[in-house]
C-alpha positions in Angstrom: -5.4 11.4 19.3 -4.2 13.4 16.6 -2.8 10.9 14.9 -6.3 9.6 14.0 -8.0 13.2 13.6 -6.4 13.1 9.9 -7.7 9.2 9.4 -11.3 10.0 10.2 -11.4 13.0 7.9 -9.7 11.1 5.2 -12.2 8.2 5.7 -15.1 10.3 5.6 -14.1 12.1 2.1 -13.5 8.1 1.0 -16.8 7.1 2.0 -18.5 10.2 0.5 -17.1 9.4 -2.8 -17.6 5.8 -2.6 -21.6 6.8 -1.6 -21.5 9.2 -4.2 
């Protein structure tokens, strides 16, 4: 479950940048 922890956080940051 911790392996996806950093993945989910990364996706959130990428989405914010794309949505900008």
